[in-house]
A tleap script that builds the chain and sets N, CA, C and O, in Angstrom:
source leaprc.protein.ff14SB
mol = sequence {
  NMET ALA ALA MET ARG VAL LYS ALA SER ASN
  SER LYS VAL LYS PRO ALA PRO ALA VAL GLU
  THR SER GLU SER ILE ASN GLU GLN ILE ALA
  ALA PHE LEU LYS SER GLY GLY GLU ILE GLN
  LYS ILE GLU LYS GLY VAL SER GLY GLN THR
  PHE THR PRO SER LYS HIE ILE SER LEU GLY
  LYS CLYS
}
set mol.1.N position { 3.549 5.062 36.883 }
set mol.1.CA position { 2.802 5.977 36.057 }
set mol.1.C position { 3.505 7.348 36.118 }
set mol.1.O position { 3.677 7.916 37.197 }
set mol.2.N position { 3.893 7.851 34.992 }
set mol.2.CA position { 4.570 9.203 34.977 }
set mol.2.C position { 3.548 10.276 35.072 }
set mol.2.O position { 2.516 10.352 34.405 }
set mol.3.N position { 4.020 11.197 36.101 }
set mol.3.CA position { 3.124 12.447 36.269 }
set mol.3.C position { 3.016 13.453 35.176 }
set mol.3.O position { 4.052 13.906 34.689 }
set mol.4.N position { 1.894 13.825 34.767 }
set mol.4.CA position { 1.735 14.960 33.642 }
set mol.4.C position { 1.956 16.275 34.382 }
set mol.4.O position { 1.536 16.476 35.522 }
set mol.5.N position { 2.627 17.136 33.673 }
set mol.5.CA position { 2.672 18.556 33.988 }
set mol.5.C position { 2.004 19.415 33.236 }
set mol.5.O position { 2.123 19.364 32.012 }
set mol.6.N position { 1.200 20.338 33.842 }
set mol.6.CA position { 0.228 21.231 32.969 }
set mol.6.C position { 1.009 22.458 33.002 }
set mol.6.O position { 1.382 22.960 34.062 }
set mol.7.N position { 1.296 23.018 31.693 }
set mol.7.CA position { 1.955 24.106 31.513 }
set mol.7.C position { 0.870 25.497 31.655 }
set mol.7.O position { -0.206 25.529 31.059 }
set mol.8.N position { 1.308 26.485 32.445 }
set mol.8.CA position { 0.286 27.503 32.493 }
set mol.8.C position { 0.392 28.309 31.155 }
set mol.8.O position { 1.448 28.484 30.548 }
set mol.9.N position { -0.808 28.767 30.780 }
set mol.9.CA position { -0.818 29.488 29.500 }
set mol.9.C position { -0.488 31.017 29.623 }
set mol.9.O position { -0.632 31.568 30.715 }
set mol.10.N position { -0.078 31.668 28.598 }
set mol.10.CA position { 0.030 33.112 28.567 }
set mol.10.C position { -0.979 33.707 27.949 }
set mol.10.O position { -0.810 34.307 26.888 }
set mol.11.N position { -2.262 33.597 28.606 }
set mol.11.CA position { -3.461 34.287 27.993 }
set mol.11.C position { -3.772 35.618 28.433 }
set mol.11.O position { -4.881 35.846 28.917 }
set mol.12.N position { -2.816 36.615 28.302 }
set mol.12.CA position { -3.075 37.863 28.643 }
set mol.12.C position { -3.868 38.377 27.613 }
set mol.12.O position { -3.703 37.996 26.454 }
set mol.13.N position { -4.719 39.211 27.922 }
set mol.13.CA position { -5.774 39.932 27.033 }
set mol.13.C position { -4.816 41.209 26.312 }
set mol.13.O position { -4.114 42.029 26.905 }
set mol.14.N position { -5.025 41.085 25.003 }
set mol.14.CA position { -4.182 42.114 24.207 }
set mol.14.C position { -5.174 43.283 24.080 }
set mol.14.O position { -6.374 43.129 23.848 }
set mol.15.N position { -4.539 44.509 24.259 }
set mol.15.CA position { -5.379 45.625 23.781 }
set mol.15.C position { -5.806 45.656 22.278 }
set mol.15.O position { -5.125 45.061 21.443 }
set mol.16.N position { -6.831 46.285 21.962 }
set mol.16.CA position { -7.243 46.460 20.530 }
set mol.16.C position { -6.080 47.424 19.957 }
set mol.16.O position { -5.581 48.353 20.592 }
set mol.17.N position { -5.720 47.017 18.573 }
set mol.17.CA position { -4.876 47.875 17.877 }
set mol.17.C position { -5.355 49.330 17.944 }
set mol.17.O position { -6.534 49.687 17.936 }
set mol.18.N position { -4.232 50.150 18.014 }
set mol.18.CA position { -4.683 51.794 17.882 }
set mol.18.C position { -4.785 52.064 16.369 }
set mol.18.O position { -3.772 52.289 15.707 }
set mol.19.N position { -5.830 52.044 15.911 }
set mol.19.CA position { -6.055 52.335 14.401 }
set mol.19.C position { -7.018 53.735 14.324 }
set mol.19.O position { -8.119 53.820 14.866 }
set mol.20.N position { -6.432 54.708 13.611 }
set mol.20.CA position { -7.114 55.950 13.525 }
set mol.20.C position { -7.140 56.334 12.078 }
set mol.20.O position { -6.059 56.287 11.491 }
set mol.21.N position { -8.236 56.720 11.385 }
set mol.21.CA position { -8.043 57.181 10.171 }
set mol.21.C position { -8.244 58.720 10.125 }
set mol.21.O position { -8.669 59.317 11.114 }
set mol.22.N position { -7.966 59.294 9.077 }
set mol.22.CA position { -7.879 60.817 9.189 }
set mol.22.C position { -9.333 61.325 9.280 }
set mol.22.O position { -9.670 62.379 9.820 }
set mol.23.N position { -10.121 60.466 8.702 }
set mol.23.CA position { -11.640 60.794 8.758 }
set mol.23.C position { -12.241 60.830 10.172 }
set mol.23.O position { -13.010 61.728 10.516 }
set mol.24.N position { -11.863 59.818 10.985 }
set mol.24.CA position { -12.271 59.625 12.377 }
set mol.24.C position { -11.662 60.838 13.184 }
set mol.24.O position { -12.321 61.365 14.080 }
set mol.25.N position { -10.348 61.289 12.841 }
set mol.25.CA position { -9.689 62.325 13.603 }
set mol.25.C position { -10.410 63.551 13.198 }
set mol.25.O position { -10.666 64.337 14.110 }
set mol.26.N position { -10.820 63.888 11.892 }
set mol.26.CA position { -11.407 64.925 11.749 }
set mol.26.C position { -12.789 65.074 12.182 }
set mol.26.O position { -13.302 66.191 12.238 }
set mol.27.N position { -13.520 63.849 12.540 }
set mol.27.CA position { -14.596 64.014 13.042 }
set mol.27.C position { -14.606 64.256 14.748 }
set mol.27.O position { -15.551 64.694 15.403 }
set mol.28.N position { -13.505 63.909 15.164 }
set mol.28.CA position { -13.272 64.262 16.579 }
set mol.28.C position { -12.947 65.646 16.736 }
set mol.28.O position { -13.358 66.224 17.742 }
set mol.29.N position { -12.246 66.278 15.858 }
set mol.29.CA position { -11.928 67.616 15.915 }
set mol.29.C position { -13.338 68.555 15.600 }
set mol.29.O position { -13.573 69.608 16.193 }
set mol.30.N position { -14.073 68.059 14.726 }
set mol.30.CA position { -15.278 68.775 14.534 }
set mol.30.C position { -16.209 68.656 15.968 }
set mol.30.O position { -16.727 69.638 16.498 }
set mol.31.N position { -16.285 67.665 16.336 }
set mol.31.CA position { -17.014 67.611 17.622 }
set mol.31.C position { -16.460 68.283 18.761 }
set mol.31.O position { -17.196 68.789 19.607 }
set mol.32.N position { -15.166 68.321 18.839 }
set mol.32.CA position { -14.505 69.233 19.950 }
set mol.32.C position { -14.887 70.670 19.650 }
set mol.32.O position { -15.468 71.286 20.543 }
set mol.33.N position { -14.646 71.243 18.566 }
set mol.33.CA position { -15.027 72.642 17.994 }
set mol.33.C position { -16.441 72.873 18.306 }
set mol.33.O position { -16.771 73.879 18.935 }
set mol.34.N position { -17.314 71.992 17.900 }
set mol.34.CA position { -18.821 72.212 18.104 }
set mol.34.C position { -19.247 72.160 19.732 }
set mol.34.O position { -20.304 72.613 20.171 }
set mol.35.N position { -18.326 71.591 20.434 }
set mol.35.CA position { -18.709 71.703 21.982 }
set mol.35.C position { -18.189 72.805 22.436 }
set mol.35.O position { -18.370 73.005 23.637 }
set mol.36.N position { -17.535 73.667 21.788 }
set mol.36.CA position { -17.016 74.979 22.335 }
set mol.36.C position { -15.418 74.944 22.623 }
set mol.36.O position { -14.833 75.842 23.228 }
set mol.37.N position { -14.837 73.859 22.139 }
set mol.37.CA position { -13.369 73.739 22.192 }
set mol.37.C position { -12.632 74.681 21.352 }
set mol.37.O position { -13.066 75.166 20.308 }
set mol.38.N position { -11.503 74.906 21.870 }
set mol.38.CA position { -10.633 75.941 20.962 }
set mol.38.C position { -9.314 75.343 20.664 }
set mol.38.O position { -8.720 74.662 21.501 }
set mol.39.N position { -8.794 75.617 19.345 }
set mol.39.CA position { -7.375 75.002 19.137 }
set mol.39.C position { -6.642 76.004 19.175 }
set mol.39.O position { -7.027 77.016 18.588 }
set mol.40.N position { -5.351 76.007 19.893 }
set mol.40.CA position { -4.340 76.869 19.823 }
set mol.40.C position { -3.059 76.657 19.260 }
set mol.40.O position { -2.387 75.689 19.615 }
set mol.41.N position { -2.623 77.530 18.351 }
set mol.41.CA position { -1.498 77.409 17.681 }
set mol.41.C position { -0.181 77.675 18.587 }
set mol.41.O position { 0.016 78.765 19.125 }
set mol.42.N position { 0.641 76.647 18.694 }
set mol.42.CA position { 1.730 76.858 19.322 }
set mol.42.C position { 2.851 76.997 18.619 }
set mol.42.O position { 3.152 76.077 17.859 }
set mol.43.N position { 3.663 78.096 18.708 }
set mol.43.CA position { 4.952 78.336 17.868 }
set mol.43.C position { 6.038 77.297 18.112 }
set mol.43.O position { 6.201 76.643 19.142 }
set mol.44.N position { 6.745 77.255 17.001 }
set mol.44.CA position { 7.708 76.201 16.773 }
set mol.44.C position { 8.823 76.415 17.890 }
set mol.44.O position { 9.227 77.552 18.133 }
set mol.45.N position { 9.295 75.337 18.541 }
set mol.45.CA position { 10.290 75.459 19.460 }
set mol.45.C position { 9.775 75.725 20.992 }
set mol.45.O position { 10.543 75.716 21.954 }
set mol.46.N position { 8.542 75.934 21.073 }
set mol.46.CA position { 7.903 76.178 22.356 }
set mol.46.C position { 7.292 74.646 22.802 }
set mol.46.O position { 6.864 73.752 22.072 }
set mol.47.N position { 7.414 74.695 24.231 }
set mol.47.CA position { 7.186 73.179 24.789 }
set mol.47.C position { 6.253 73.581 26.025 }
set mol.47.O position { 6.301 74.708 26.519 }
set mol.48.N position { 5.525 72.722 26.418 }
set mol.48.CA position { 4.593 72.834 27.705 }
set mol.48.C position { 5.473 72.525 28.841 }
set mol.48.O position { 4.982 72.658 29.962 }
set mol.49.N position { 6.693 72.135 28.738 }
set mol.49.CA position { 7.333 71.810 30.055 }
set mol.49.C position { 7.819 73.086 30.739 }
set mol.49.O position { 8.162 74.062 30.072 }
set mol.50.N position { 7.845 73.074 32.005 }
set mol.50.CA position { 8.123 73.996 33.001 }
set mol.50.C position { 9.539 73.617 33.599 }
set mol.50.O position { 9.721 72.524 34.135 }
set mol.51.N position { 10.377 74.423 33.501 }
set mol.51.CA position { 11.591 74.131 34.088 }
set mol.51.C position { 11.995 74.463 35.522 }
set mol.51.O position { 12.276 75.642 35.736 }
set mol.52.N position { 12.068 73.589 36.548 }
set mol.52.CA position { 12.359 74.027 38.033 }
set mol.52.C position { 13.590 73.464 38.220 }
set mol.52.O position { 14.141 72.640 37.490 }
set mol.53.N position { 14.106 74.084 39.520 }
set mol.53.CA position { 15.410 73.664 39.929 }
set mol.53.C position { 15.556 72.110 40.062 }
set mol.53.O position { 14.623 71.458 40.529 }
set mol.54.N position { 16.579 71.583 39.705 }
set mol.54.CA position { 16.856 70.059 39.783 }
set mol.54.C position { 16.984 69.682 41.261 }
set mol.54.O position { 17.472 70.516 42.025 }
set mol.55.N position { 16.581 68.481 41.731 }
set mol.55.CA position { 16.722 68.122 43.216 }
set mol.55.C position { 17.896 67.063 42.874 }
set mol.55.O position { 17.857 66.204 41.993 }
set mol.56.N position { 19.078 67.362 43.891 }
set mol.56.CA position { 20.181 66.478 43.776 }
set mol.56.C position { 20.012 65.524 45.019 }
set mol.56.O position { 19.851 65.938 46.167 }
set mol.57.N position { 20.071 64.143 44.639 }
set mol.57.CA position { 19.856 63.164 45.639 }
set mol.57.C position { 21.312 62.454 45.834 }
set mol.57.O position { 22.048 62.082 44.920 }
set mol.58.N position { 21.541 62.359 47.139 }
set mol.58.CA position { 22.818 61.619 47.268 }
set mol.58.C position { 22.493 60.294 47.909 }
set mol.58.O position { 21.808 60.189 48.926 }
set mol.59.N position { 23.017 59.315 47.263 }
set mol.59.CA position { 22.758 57.861 47.871 }
set mol.59.C position { 23.845 57.315 48.668 }
set mol.59.O position { 23.686 56.411 49.488 }
set mol.60.N position { 24.936 57.873 48.414 }
set mol.60.CA position { 26.275 57.209 49.330 }
set mol.60.C position { 26.480 58.179 50.460 }
set mol.60.O position { 25.852 59.229 50.602 }
set mol.61.N position { 27.549 57.657 51.352 }
set mol.61.CA position { 27.851 58.397 52.653 }
set mol.61.C position { 28.853 59.492 51.996 }
set mol.61.O position { 29.566 59.327 51.006 }
set mol.62.N position { 28.742 60.480 52.682 }
set mol.62.CA position { 29.792 61.666 52.318 }
set mol.62.C position { 31.084 61.648 53.048 }
set mol.62.O position { 31.930 62.513 52.827 }
savepdb mol mol.pdb
quit
């Protein structure tokens, strides 16, 4: 008699798709402002990144 092989299933749970409407975003903004939140305008070309000296890492022998 031939042995039957059971294949493992790829049953990973997929996350729900990220679907937002402009209406739901506006509702979130209104709730944020109502709770005392504040929206800041950031000028063009400005980022929140802070630049620190880079670290040099040597992996080989000198």
